[in-house]
C-alpha positions as CSV (number, residue, x, y, z in Angstrom):
1,X,-36.2,149.5,60.1
2,X,-39.0,147.3,58.8
3,X,-40.7,150.4,57.3
4,X,-37.5,151.4,55.6
5,X,-37.0,147.9,54.2
6,X,-40.5,148.0,52.7
7,X,-40.0,151.5,51.3
8,X,-36.7,150.7,49.7
9,X,-38.1,147.4,48.3
10,X,-40.9,149.3,46.6
11,X,-38.4,151.8,45.2
12,X,-36.2,149.1,43.8
13,X,-38.9,146.9,42.5
14,X,-41.3,149.5,41.1
15,X,-40.4,153.2,41.5
16,X,-37.1,153.3,39.7
17,X,-38.6,151.8,36.6
18,X,-41.8,153.8,36.8
19,X,-40.0,157.1,37.2
20,X,-37.6,156.3,34.4
21,X,-40.7,156.0,32.2
22,X,-42.0,159.4,33.5
23,X,-38.7,161.1,32.8
24,X,-38.6,159.6,29.3
25,X,-42.1,161.0,28.7
26,X,-41.1,164.4,30.0
27,X,-38.1,164.4,27.6
28,X,-40.3,163.5,24.7
29,X,-42.8,166.1,25.6
30,X,-40.4,169.0,25.8
31,X,-37.1,168.2,24.1
32,X,-37.5,165.6,21.4
33,X,-39.2,168.0,18.9
34,X,-36.8,169.9,16.6
35,X,-38.6,173.1,17.4
36,X,-37.6,173.2,21.0
37,X,-34.6,175.6,20.5
38,X,-36.7,177.9,18.3
39,X,-39.5,178.0,20.9
40,X,-37.1,178.9,23.6
41,X,-35.6,181.7,21.4
42,X,-39.0,183.0,20.4
43,X,-40.2,183.0,24.1
44,X,-37.1,184.9,25.1
45,X,-37.8,187.6,22.5
46,X,-41.4,187.7,23.6
47,X,-40.3,188.4,27.2
48,X,-38.9,191.7,25.9
49,X,-42.0,192.7,23.9
50,X,-43.2,195.2,26.6
51,X,-40.1,197.3,26.2
52,X,-39.7,200.3,23.9
53,X,-37.5,199.6,20.9
54,X,-33.8,199.8,21.6
55,X,-33.4,202.2,18.7
56,X,-36.3,204.4,19.8
57,X,-35.1,208.1,20.0
58,X,-37.3,208.6,23.1
59,X,-35.0,206.2,24.9
60,X,-32.4,209.0,25.0
61,X,-34.6,211.4,27.0
62,X,-33.2,210.2,30.3
63,X,-29.6,210.6,29.2
64,X,-30.3,214.0,27.6
65,X,-32.1,215.2,30.7
66,X,-29.4,213.9,33.0
67,X,-26.6,215.8,31.3
68,X,-27.6,219.3,32.3
69,X,-28.2,218.2,35.9
70,X,-24.7,216.7,36.0
71,X,-23.2,220.0,34.7
72,X,-25.1,221.9,37.3
73,X,-23.7,219.8,40.1
74,X,-20.6,221.9,40.4
75,X,-22.6,225.1,41.1
76,X,-25.4,223.6,43.2
77,X,-24.0,220.4,44.6
78,X,-26.7,218.5,46.5
79,X,-29.8,219.8,44.8
80,X,-28.4,219.1,41.3
81,X,-27.4,215.6,42.3
82,X,-30.9,214.9,43.6
83,X,-32.4,216.1,40.4
84,X,-30.2,213.9,38.3
85,X,-31.0,210.9,40.5
86,X,-34.7,211.5,40.0
87,X,-34.5,211.2,36.2
88,X,-35.9,207.8,35.2
89,X,-33.5,205.7,33.1
90,X,-36.4,204.0,31.1
91,X,-38.8,207.0,30.5
92,X,-41.4,204.9,28.7
93,X,-41.6,202.2,31.4
94,X,-42.2,198.6,30.4
95,X,-41.1,195.4,31.9
96,X,-39.2,192.2,31.2
97,X,-41.3,189.0,31.4
98,X,-40.3,185.5,32.2
99,X,-39.6,183.0,29.5
100,X,-42.9,181.2,29.1
101,X,-41.3,178.1,27.6
102,X,-38.7,177.7,30.4
103,X,-40.8,178.4,33.5
104,X,-43.2,175.4,33.1
105,X,-40.3,173.1,32.2
106,X,-38.3,174.1,35.3
107,X,-41.4,173.5,37.4
108,X,-41.8,170.0,35.9
109,X,-38.1,169.2,36.4
110,X,-38.1,170.4,39.9
111,X,-41.0,168.1,40.7
112,X,-39.1,165.2,39.1
113,X,-35.9,166.1,41.0
114,X,-37.7,166.2,44.4
115,X,-39.1,162.7,43.7
116,X,-35.7,161.4,42.7
117,X,-34.0,162.8,45.8
118,X,-36.6,161.1,48.0
119,X,-36.2,157.8,46.3
120,X,-32.4,157.8,46.2
121,X,-32.2,159.1,49.7
122,X,-34.3,156.2,51.0
123,X,-32.2,153.7,49.1
124,X,-29.0,155.2,50.3
125,X,-30.1,154.9,54.0
126,X,-31.3,151.4,53.4
127,X,-27.9,150.3,52.0
128,X,-26.1,152.0,54.8
129,X,-28.2,150.1,57.3
130,X,-27.4,146.8,55.6
131,X,-23.6,147.3,56.0
132,X,-22.4,144.9,58.8
133,X,-19.8,145.6,61.4
134,X,-16.1,145.4,60.3
135,X,-14.7,141.9,60.5
136,X,-11.6,140.1,59.1
137,X,-12.2,138.4,55.8
138,X,-15.2,137.8,53.7
139,X,-15.6,141.5,52.9
140,X,-16.2,141.3,49.2
141,X,-20.0,141.8,49.7
142,X,-19.3,144.7,52.0
143,X,-17.2,146.4,49.3
144,X,-20.1,145.9,46.9
145,X,-22.4,147.7,49.3
146,X,-19.9,150.5,49.8
147,X,-19.4,151.0,46.0
148,X,-23.2,151.0,45.5
149,X,-23.7,153.4,48.3
150,X,-21.1,155.8,46.8
151,X,-22.8,155.6,43.4
152,X,-26.2,156.3,44.8
153,X,-24.9,159.2,46.9
154,X,-23.2,160.6,43.7
155,X,-26.5,160.5,41.9
156,X,-28.4,162.1,44.8
157,X,-25.9,164.9,44.7
158,X,-26.4,165.4,41.0
159,X,-30.1,165.7,41.6
160,X,-29.6,168.4,44.2
161,X,-27.4,170.3,41.7
162,X,-30.3,170.5,39.4
163,X,-32.4,172.3,42.0
164,X,-29.5,174.7,42.7
165,X,-29.1,175.4,38.9
166,X,-32.8,176.5,38.7
167,X,-32.3,179.1,41.5
168,X,-29.1,180.4,39.8
169,X,-30.8,180.7,36.5
170,X,-33.6,182.9,37.8
171,X,-31.3,185.0,39.9
172,X,-28.9,185.6,37.1
173,X,-31.7,186.3,34.6
174,X,-33.2,188.8,37.0
175,X,-29.9,190.7,37.1
176,X,-29.7,190.7,33.3
177,X,-33.3,191.9,33.2
178,X,-32.5,194.8,35.5
179,X,-29.7,195.8,33.2
180,X,-32.1,195.8,30.2
181,X,-34.5,198.1,32.1
182,X,-31.7,200.3,33.3
183,X,-30.2,200.7,29.9
184,X,-33.1,200.4,27.4
185,X,-31.1,201.7,24.5
186,X,-28.3,199.1,24.7
187,X,-29.2,196.2,22.4
188,X,-26.4,194.0,23.7
189,X,-28.2,193.6,27.1
190,X,-31.3,192.4,25.3
191,X,-29.3,190.0,23.1
192,X,-27.5,188.8,26.2
193,X,-30.8,187.9,27.9
194,X,-32.0,186.0,24.8
195,X,-28.8,184.1,24.6
196,X,-28.9,183.3,28.3
197,X,-32.3,181.7,27.8
198,X,-31.0,179.7,24.8
199,X,-28.2,178.4,27.0
200,X,-30.7,177.5,29.8
201,X,-32.7,175.5,27.3
202,X,-29.6,173.4,26.6
203,X,-28.9,173.1,30.4
204,X,-32.4,171.9,31.1
205,X,-32.1,169.2,28.4
206,X,-28.8,168.0,30.0
207,X,-30.5,168.0,33.4
208,X,-33.4,165.9,32.1
209,X,-30.9,163.4,30.7
210,X,-29.0,163.4,33.9
211,X,-32.2,162.5,35.9
212,X,-33.0,159.7,33.4
213,X,-29.4,158.4,33.6
214,X,-29.6,158.3,37.4
215,X,-32.7,156.1,37.3
216,X,-31.1,153.8,34.6
217,X,-27.8,153.4,36.4
218,X,-29.2,153.0,39.9
219,X,-31.6,150.4,38.7
220,X,-28.9,148.5,36.8
221,X,-26.3,148.6,39.6
222,X,-28.7,147.6,42.4
223,X,-30.4,144.9,40.4
224,X,-27.1,143.3,39.5
225,X,-25.8,143.3,43.1
226,X,-29.1,143.0,45.1
227,X,-28.1,139.7,46.8
228,X,-24.7,141.1,48.0
229,X,-26.4,144.3,49.1
230,X,-29.0,142.4,51.1
231,X,-26.6,139.8,52.5
232,X,-23.0,140.9,52.1
233,X,-21.6,137.8,53.9
234,X,-24.1,135.3,52.6
235,X,-26.4,135.4,55.6
236,X,-28.6,137.9,57.5
237,X,-26.8,139.7,60.2
238,X,-29.7,140.6,62.4
239,X,-31.4,143.0,60.0
240,X,-34.9,142.3,58.8
241,X,-35.3,141.0,55.2
242,X,-36.2,143.6,52.6
243,X,-39.3,141.7,51.5
């Protein structure tokens, strides 16, 4: 308990403010410039640079080669089907790269999220440990503790959702990339991938603001109610002082 008290005290006195400054610096580094959206868009297009042009006539080789094989299926069932399946959809190869603007930003945000989850988790447990046993009367301070605990838990959940969003982005983008490779002559799949990256740029900006707001709100709520959180009934009920 003593270790938890010291850790929570350090978070409240120093880490919330220090990490708020770090998040502000991260936002200024990546999002404040007016060129952010155009950089995301350009990087999305660059990730498709190793593909043959969508309008390239060579892109139709697979479809042209596949048609006779399909017609032959009625006369030579299994062999014709195997030949059709062996025809590559993207005859000139190529690959879809990652968005080189989004990947480093996601890595930086994930690091910030893990740090926030650790800080808020420690504070949440510390507040929970300060809640006294249920008694009749004089429960205003206990209600303050419970409200603060609920707010900290909400912010902790929002931080976890940022990590989950990162996984979903890469998984969904991978599926789009596989469509681009499978149907290299369909421009709409390429445009869809580019627009998906543009949308992710907006999502990452919102996530960064959410992390910043979590630090601001938690610091504000806890600092305003610190005495009630520490001593909900105006005295220490057997728990060690925070500092």
